[in-house]
N, C-alpha and C positions, 0 to 999 in steps of 0.2 A: 543377571547374566554377565559373565566375564567379558571384558573388552577383547576383541580379536587382536591377535598379534599383528602389529603394523608391518606391512610388507616393506622390505628394504628398498631404499631409493638409490638409483644409479646417478648420483649427483653430478658426475662428470658429463652426463648427457644434458644437463640443464644449463643453458647459457645464463650467465650472470649479467644483470643490468649494470650500466655505468653508475658509479657512486656519485650522488648529487652533492653531498656535503661531507666535509671532513670533521673530525672531532676537534674541538677547541681546547687546547691544554689548560687554559685559564679556567674555563667552565668546568672541565673535568676535575680540576683541583678543588674548586668551590664545592662541587657535588661530594667529593670525598670528605671534605670537612663537615658537610651537613650529615652525611651518613654516620660519621663518628659521633656526632652529637645526638642524633635521633635515638629514642628508646625503641625497643622492639614493637611496642604497641603503636607508636607513631609511624613506624615504617609500614606496619600492616595497614594502618589507616590510609596511607598514600596510595596503595594499590587497590582501593575500593572506590567504586562510583555508585552513588545512591540517587534514587529518583526524588525530585523535589516534592512529590506527594507524600513521601515517607521520611523526610529528613528536615530538620530545622537548622537555623544558623547556630544555635547552641550545640547541636550535635556535631556540626562541622568543627567547632572549637574544641569540643571534648574528645572526639575520636580522631581529629586531624585527617579527615577524609580528603583524598586527593582530588576528587571530582564529583560533580553532580550532573544530572541530565534531566530533561523533561521528556518523558515518553510521549507516545502518540496522543494520549489523552490527558496529559498532565499540564497544569497551568497554575499560576499564582492563585492561592486560595481556592483551588479546584475549579476555577471559572475559565472555561475555554475561551470566552470572549473577553478576557482580561485586557485592560488598556496597556499601552506601551509603557506608561509610567509605573504600572504594577510590576512589569518584568524588570525594569531598571532598578526599582526599589529592592526587589528580591535579590538581584545580582549583586547590588551593593551590600546587602545584609550578609550574604554568604561570604563575599570577599572580606568584609570587615571582620567577620568571625574567624576566618582563616589567618588573619594577620594580627591577631591579638597579641599583646606584649607578654602575656604569661605563658607563651609556648613558642615553638618554632614558627617563624613567619614565612610560611610557604603558601603562596596564593592558590586558591582552589580554581580548578578548571570547570567550565560549564559547557557540556556538549548537547547538541540538539540534532534532530533529523531534518535538516534543511536540505531536502533531496531534490526539490524542483522549485527553488526559491525558499524564502524563510516561511515554510508552509504551515507552521504551527501558530503563526501570528495573524490576528485579525488585521486586515488592511494591507498585508504584504503583497508583493508582486508574485503571482503563482505562474511560473514558467511552464512550458510544455514538459511532459515527462521525458525520460531518457529515450524511450522508443521514438518519440518525435524527433529528438535531436539526432538520433541515428539516421532518420530519413533525410535530414538536411545535408549530411556529409560535410559539415562546415565546422572544423575545429576552431577557427577564429571566433565564430558565433558562440560556441560552447565556452570558450575561455572568457568572453565578455559576460556571459551569463554567470559564470563562476565569480567574477569580480563583483558583479551587481549583487549577487546573493551574499557575498562576504560583507559588503557595505550594509546590507539590511540586517544581517545577523549582528554585526558590530553595534548597530543602532539600538539593540536591546541588551547590550552588555555581555554577550556570550562570546566564547573564544573558539569554538570547535564545532564542526559539523560531521555527521556520520555519512559522508558522501565523498567520492562517487561510488556507486555500485558498478563494478567491472565484471559482473556475471555475464557469461555467454549462454543465454537461454537456448536450450536444445529441444525443448518440448513446449509447444504453445499452450498446453493445458496448465502450465505452471502459473500460479496466481501472482507471481512477481515478474512476469514477462515484461511488463511495461517499465520495470526498473533496469532492464538490459538495453543497451544501445542497439544491439544487432545480433544476428546469428553468426556473424563473421568476426573471428578473434582479432584480426588486424584493425578493423574499424572500431571495435570496442577499445582496443589499446590506444588508438589515436585520440579518440574523443575522451576517454577516461583521463589520459595525461593532460589534455587541454583543460578539463575542469579543475584538475589539481592545480595547474598553473594559475588559473583564474582565481581560485580560492586563496591560495597561499602566496602567489607571486612566483616569479622565476628565481630558482635558487642560485642562479649564476649572476643575478643582477641586484642592485640596491632595491630595497623595499620588500625583500622576501620576508614574509610574516610581519609586515609592517602594520601600522595602525589601522589601515583599511583592509587588512587581510585576516583570514582565520585559518585554523588548522583543518586539514582535509583528512579523510579516512578512506582507504581502499578496502572494499568489502564485497562479498563475505568470503574470506579465505578458507578454502579454495574449492571450486567445483560445484558451488551451490546451484548453478544453472543446468547441471547435468544429472539431476537426481532421476531415479527410475520412475517412469510414468509421470514426470513433472510434479512429484509430490513435494510440497514445501517441507523443509527440514528432513528430507528423506536421505536415502543412500545413493551415492554416485558410484556406479559400478565401472567407471572408466578405467582403462589401462593406464599405466604410468605415462606412456607416450601420449595418450589422449589428454591426460591431465596437463602435461607439459605443453603440448602444441595448441590445445583449444582453450583451456581454462587459465593458464598462467600468463599469457602475453599482457593482459590488462594490468596485472600486478607488476610485471617487469617494467612496463612503460610508466606506471605510476611512481615506482621507486626511482626511476631515472629522472622523473619530474620533481622529485624531492618530497613525496608524500611522507608525512610524519607519523601517521598511525595506520595500522592495519587491523581490521575487525575479523575475529574468527567466526566461522560459519556455524549455524545450528546443524548443518548437514554432516554426513559422514562420507568417508572415502573407503570403499571396499569394507564397510562394516564398522569402521572405527571413527568415533565422533571427533570432529575437528578441534573441539575445545581441549581434547586430551591427546592430540596427535603430535608427539614430540618430533618425529621425523620430518614433518612439514613445518611446524611452527618454529622449531629450533634449528634442526640440521639444515633444512633448505633455506628458510626465510632469513634467519639471523646469522647463521654461520656461512653458508655458501653464498647467499646474496648480500651478506654484510649489512642487513637492515639494523640500524641502531636506534630506531624509534620505538614506539609502544605498540604492543599487541594487546588490543582490548577485546574483552568478551562481548557477546550479545546478550540481551535481556535474560538473565538467569540461565544462559546456555550451559554453564558449568554444571548445573544440577542434573543434566541429562547423561553425565558420564556414569558408567557402572559403579555401583556401591557408593554413589554420591547423592547429595541433596543440595538444594539451593543455599543452605546454611553451612554445608560441610563438604568441601571439595579441595583437598590439597593437591590432587593429581594434576589439575589444570595448571596451577602455578609451576609445578615441576616439569610439565610438558612444554612450557614456554609462554603461557599467558602472563602478561605483565599487569593488567588491570582487570579486575572482576567488575562486570556490570551487574550489580546486585540491587535492583531497584527498591524492593521492600525487604529483602533478606539480609541487608548489609550488616545489621547489628549482630545477628547470630553468626554470620560468616566471619566477622572480625574476631569474635571470641574463639571460634574453632581454629582459625588460622594461627592465632597466637598460641593456642594449645599445641597445635602440630609443630610449631617452631620450637617450643619447649621440649617436645618429645623427640625431636629429630626427624620427624616425617617430612618436614620442610627444612631445607638447609639454609643457613644464614647467607651463604654465597648466592644462592638463587634469589632469595628475597632482596638482598642488596642490589643485585643486577636489575631486578624489576623496578625497585625504587629509583635507582640511578637513571633508568630510561624515562621514568615519569618526570623526574627533576630536570633531566636534559631537555625534555619536551617543553617544560615551562620556561626554562632559560632561553631556548631558541625562539619561543613565542614572545619573548620580552616581558613576561608577566612579572618577574621579580622587580623590574624597574618601573612598572606601570602603575598609575594611580587607580583608584576605584573605578569600576566599569563605566559608570555614568560620566566620568571625567575623561575617558579615553576617546570620546566620539568627536570627530571633526565635523562641525556643522550641526544643524538642528536634527535630532533623531526623527522627528515627525516628517521632515522633508526628505529624509533618506528612505523611510519605510513606504514602499509603494509609490515611488516618485513617477512623474511623467516620463522621465528618461528611461526608467526601468520598464514602464508599461510599453513604451515604443519598442524597446528591445524585445520584449515578450511578443509583441505583434509581429515583428520581423521573423521570429522563430516560428510562429504559427504559419505565416505565409510560406516559409521555406520548407516546412515539414509536411504539409498536406500533400497527399499522393492521389493523382487523378487516375482512376482505374478504368473508367469507361466514359465515352463521350460520343454516343451514337448521334448521327445526324448533326454532328458538331453543335450540340445544344449549347455548350459553354463557349464563350462567355455570354451571360444573359443580359438582356436589355432592362435596365432598372426603371425605365419610364413607364412600364406597363403595370398590370395588376398581378401581384405576386402572392400566391397562397403559401403560407408556411405552416407545416404540420409536424407532428411527432413529439414524443416526450422529451427529446433532447434539445429542442429549439431554444427554450428559455430556462434551462436547468444548469446552473453554474456547477453544481456538484458533478454532474455527468461529464461536463467539459474538463474538470480538474482531476477527477479520479481520486483514488486513495491517497493517504498521506497529505490531506488538505484540511487544515484547522484541527481535525481529529484524525485518529488512526485510520478509520474507514472512509472518511471524506464525504459523509452524507449531509444533506440538508444545508447547503450553503446559501447565503443570501447575498445577491449582487450588491445590495446597498451597503454591505460591510467592506466593500473593496472599491476605493475611490475611482479607479480607472478601469473597472471591470466592464466587459462587454460579453454578453451571451451571443450565440449565433444570431438569435432574433434581433437583439438590439443593434448588432452590426448591420444586418439587412435593412432595418429601419433607417439607419444612418445614411446608407447609400441610396436607397429607393426614394426617401423623402426629398433628398437633395436633387434627385433627377426628376422629381414631379410625379413619381409613380405612387402606387397604393399597395400597402401590405395588409393581407387578410390573415390573421393568426387563428388557425383552427386546428387544435391538436389532433382531432380525429379525422382531419382531411375532408370534411364535408363542407359544402359551399352552396350558396344560393346564386351569387353573382359569379359567373364563369371566369376563372383566372386565365391569364395568358400562359403562366408557367407555375409549377409547384416546386417547393423545396421541402423535402421531408428529412427531419433530423432525428436520428434514433441511435440506440446503442446499449452498452452495458451500464448497469448501475454501478456506483463506486464500490470498490473493495480494496483490501490490502492483504498481502501475505497469503496465508493458507485459506482465507475466506474466499479467495478467487480461484482456487484449484478446481479444475474441471475433469470430468471423465472422458468427454469427447469435445470436439470443437463446435458442436451445435449446442450452445448453452441456452437456446431458446426453444428447445423441443417442446411441442405442445402449445407454444405461444407464437403464433404467426400473425399477430395483429398488424405489425408494420408491413409485412408482405401483402396482407389483405388491403391495407390502405393504398399501397403503391399499385396493386393490381386494379383497384377501383379507379384510381386516377388514370391509369393507362387505358382502361376500358372506356373512360370518358373522353379519351383523346387529349389529355392534358400532358404536355411534355414535363417530365419530372426529374429533378436532381435529387439524389439521395446522399446525405452526409452522414457518415457512420462514425460514432464516437466509441472508441474501444481501447483497451489496454493491450491488444494483440490482434493479429488476423484471426478471423473466425469463419466457420462455414455459414455463409449467408446467400447461397445460390438463389433461393426464391426472390430475395430482395434485389440481387444483381440482375436477375432476369426482368423484373418488373420496372426497374428504373431506366430512364433514358440515359442518364449520366450518373456517375457514382464517384464520390470522393471519400477516401479513408483519411479522416482527420486525427485519428488516435485520441490523445488526451491533451488538448491545446491549452488548457489553463484559463486564467482570468481574462485573457484577451482573445477568446474564441471568436469574437466578432470580426477579427481580422480576416477570417475566412471569406467574409463578404467582399473584401478587396480583391480576392482572387476570382470570384465567380461572376462578377459583373463587369460590364464594359460601358461606363458612362460616356455618352456621346459616340458610342460605337467602337471605341478603342480601349482595349484591355490595358489596365495600369500595371498589372503584374501577371506573370506566367507561372504555371506550375513547374517547380524544379525538384520537388520532393521525390525520393525514390525509396522503394520498399526496403526496410531494414531486415525484414523476415519474409520468406516466401509465403504466399497466400494459398490456402488449401482449396482444392476442388472437392475433397471428400472430408467428411466429419471425423474420420480416423487418420487424417494426414497430419500428424502432430508436429513434425519438424524434420530436420535433416537427417536424424539418426533413428527415428521411430515411425511406425505406421506403415501399412502395406502400400500406400500410394505415394510414398515420399519422393519417388524419383520424378514425378510429373505433377508439380504443383500447378494451380491455375495461373498464378502470376509468380515468376521466379524472383529471387532476391535481386534487388536493384531495378525492378520494373517500375515504370511510372510514365504517364503520358504528359506531353506538353500540349498547349492549345492548338498548335499547328499539326499535331499527329492525327491520323485516322483513329477513331476511338470506338469502333463497333466491337461487339463481343458475341460469340456464338451462344445459342440457347444452352443453358446448363441443366444438368439433371437436378432434380429436387428431392431425391431420396436420401433422407438423413439416416442416422443410426440411433438406437436408444441411448439416451444420455442420463447420467446421474448428476444433477446439478448440486450446487453447494448444499451441504447437509444442514445448513441453517434454516432453510425453508422446508416446512413440513407439508403445507397445503397452500395452493395458490392456483388461480385461473380455473377453479372448479375441479381440481384433481390433486391427488397426493403427489408430492414432488420426489423425483429421484427414486431411491429405494425405500422411502418412507411408505408405511402401509397403515391400514386401518384394521383394528380388531374390535369387534362388537361382542361384549360379554367377556367374562373372566377367562373362559377357555375357548373363545372363538378363534377361528382360523384367520390369520392376517391376509388381507387382500388389498390390491390397488383400488382406489376409488377414482372413477372417471365418469362422474355424473350419475352413477347408479351403483347399488350394492352388487358386488361380484362374488358374494358368498352369503352364507346364512346370517340372518339378523335375529337375535333372540326376541321372544315376546316381550312387550313392554317398551320397545324402542323402535321408532320409525325413522328411516333415513331417506332423504330425497334431494335431488338437485334443486337449487334455488337461485334467484336473481338478487344481486346486491350491487347495483350500479351498472352491471353488464349481464348479458343473458347467460344463465346457468354457470356463473362463476363462483357459486357458494354451495355449501352443504347445509341442509336444514336437519336438525336433530330434535326429535320430539320424544320425551319420556312420558309414558302413560301413568306412572306412579304405581304400577302393579309389582314392581321389584326394584332392587338396587342394581341397576345395569350399567356397566362401564362401556364407554366408547374410548378406545385408546389409539392415539397416533404413535406408532411404534417403529423402532429402528434398532439396528445393532448398537451396542453401547458406544457412546461418544464422549470424549473428554472435552468438557467445556470450561475447564479452569482458566484458560487464557482469555476466553470470552468474558468470563466474570471479572477478571482484572481489567479488562478494556472497556467496561461500561455497557456490555450487551444486556439485553432484556429478553424475556419471553413476551412476544408481542402478538396481539390478536386484533383483527378487524371484524367487528360484529355489527349485525343489524341493531338499531337502537331499541326497538320495541319487542317486548315478549308477549304482548296480548294478555290473555287471561292466565298465562302460565308463569311459573317462577323460572329463574335461571338455574342451570346445573352448577354443581361444584367442580373444582378443578384441582389437579395434583400433578406434580412433576414426579415421574417414575424413574428411579435410579436403582442400580444394582445393590446399593447399600440401604435402600429403603424407599419409602414413598413420602414425599413432602406435600402435605395438604396446604393449598394456597387459599382456600376459602371459596365463597360463592362468586361466580363470574360477575354478578350484579354489583359486587362491592369492590371490584378491582379498580385501580387508579386509572382514570381516563386522561389521556394526553392530547387527544384531538377529537373534535366532533364535526359532523356534517348533518345535513337534513336526514339522511338515511342510515348513517353508520357512526360508530364510535371506535376509536383505537385505544386499547388498553395495554399497559406494559407493567411487567414485574421485573425489577432489576435483579440480575443474577447475583450481584455482589451482596444484596440483602439476604438472599438464600444462604450464601456462604457464611454471613455473619450469624445466621440462625443455626449454624452447624451442619448445613447440607454439604455432602461430598458430591461435587459435580464431575468427578473423574470418570463416571460411568453412567451417563444419562441415557435412558432407554426409551423415553417418550413422555407424552402428556396424556393424562386420563381425564375424561369428563363423565360425570355420573349424577344421578338423582334418584331418590326413593319416593319422590312425589311428582305430580305433573310438572313438567319443565320443558322449555323450548329454547333453542339457540340456532341462529343463522350465522355461519362463519364463512368469511371469504378469504381470510389469510391467517396463517398460524406459522410462527417460526421464531428463531433466535436472531435478533438484529440489534444494531446500535440503538441506544435509547434516544428518544426525542425530548424527554423531559429534562 
């Protein structure tokens, strides 16, 4: 499909930010000498960034690559739990290779997604996500967090972070909402600039990009928070005025603060992909705004341009991209760019400009004069990573970002000397507290023991209550024998990142109201109850708001989630801290109230932007309606809680009519196959399939074709939770159904087991293994189960999820 013609910009209407830095004549002269010395192949190498999972130190030396990165799931030797020394050893190896005497000695850059602390590193301080920082309204705090993050990144030998995100999320269904500080462009601009100063230092003072600082990145240029229906990597239909007034202020403020790199967005503006948008990348950003740093691409984003691929895309460079992020495609891209230079498709002038910008960045960061990464660190790296000082700073951010939405009967602050019941799936789950982009891309299955100063909400409650002489009863299901004085129920979203978090409505728990049921049961028993909600955005949770006596929106507080306990208790009858957090996004009363620009109920949110109670405020709330709307959850889940998820359907038999499963068959089932609701840990949360052996009958979980190539690259698996026993029956066979064919996966009994319990087993099939076997995952249509002999299977969960193994 041809790329739409870019609409012309009225640049005179775009205010230009103050220029933070001037060009250094001596540096520019040195760069000119280097450019005259470099060969075309070496120049091309400098504008490519490869992922550490796909590149070796020898590759760095051979191809003269300008940069490396560790993606969300990349780590030394492929081990996400690699030690600090492993990271430093690899950083030294890359640097040494780039400085070999048999070639141009140009130090390699290492970039990482340190978006809420050094979040890919075991033991690092995980600060609250941007949405929390937006609730603090505290630029000084944000700047201090940036400085702490820079110190921890430096401790692992890296130079560069892909932060801050200065997106202005306009639709709460967007899976990256928690990466946005607020719905207000002015607040986003203020806090984004503060993080840039914290990471890089003040460009007007000594110490800018000094030994304790790292390079910052303003992302994702431009308008990624305004895509239609909140679809990640989608199209932003904003007018030029809206793009300028809503989505540009964060970049203007970041440029004024001296940000040295800007990342192009996966998204489009009015149909034209940003990686190829010359009017915005070159005419606006570089010419009108005089940005003299580096425009870097996002993970193979250049491959989404028309008539392009990840290994062949000259148009992105000509549009203004200075460095391709080509994680695994770098070698083919290097060859094609060199060929396009020889053919004239790429001009030497544009290539030299891109290389000049990359070299200028390295000079400004002091890399040409710096020793190997492990020798640049002031102090012990182990003392810097996850230090007590940084943990205390994270706890401060937690306390300042929690928003009190309801406090009926002035329940808060609580007396810690009593008996406290703690319930809910989020109470002792560090992954739910940290959210996506924590250790791995999707942020699942974190262990508090891996973080020296970590506190879950539960451990924080224990800390306060035990000191006061009280007692904590931890009962996730909320049931009790000894009557508590008060209950604290902690619940929320499971971790997700990027498009994996996109929603169709703001009721992402449609059909799953267990938390509301627990809260309602506690209310019926006369137990005053505080609900703490962990989430990456405001959501429709009216039933839970109605049932709770008090309600706190904690968003994603990170590894010091236990600091919430400092807010909710009053040891000795006096509160130590008050609630000062204020909503960075309006809170919906309706499940289709998506944001300030979409949804029929947008004009009357339940809680407006900036809302938040203090302990002295009256905190009652009227009874809210509890009528949701049909939702289509993340397409990764096919079957859960006893029903098909979202628009997934069940088809029994090769020509059967697809139907929704909700505890019973809602359509014809062929002879030889019996389907019924079953129990596996909970009542009727599973489906039992029994094949009689009278025919080869399929049961297919089906969906419109899905592209799962990115999930395969990111470590996703086909995951199933099954009952352990088959009785006298065999297990069925399983296959992945794609538009390109059907991939037989074998017998369910033989699938690799990653977790067992008394009643269930969890099995996983890595999607990357299917790709290695030649499977095309760009059009996955479903999963088929079948048998031509007596077979039985009880299934409680089926979906595509991050692997546990």
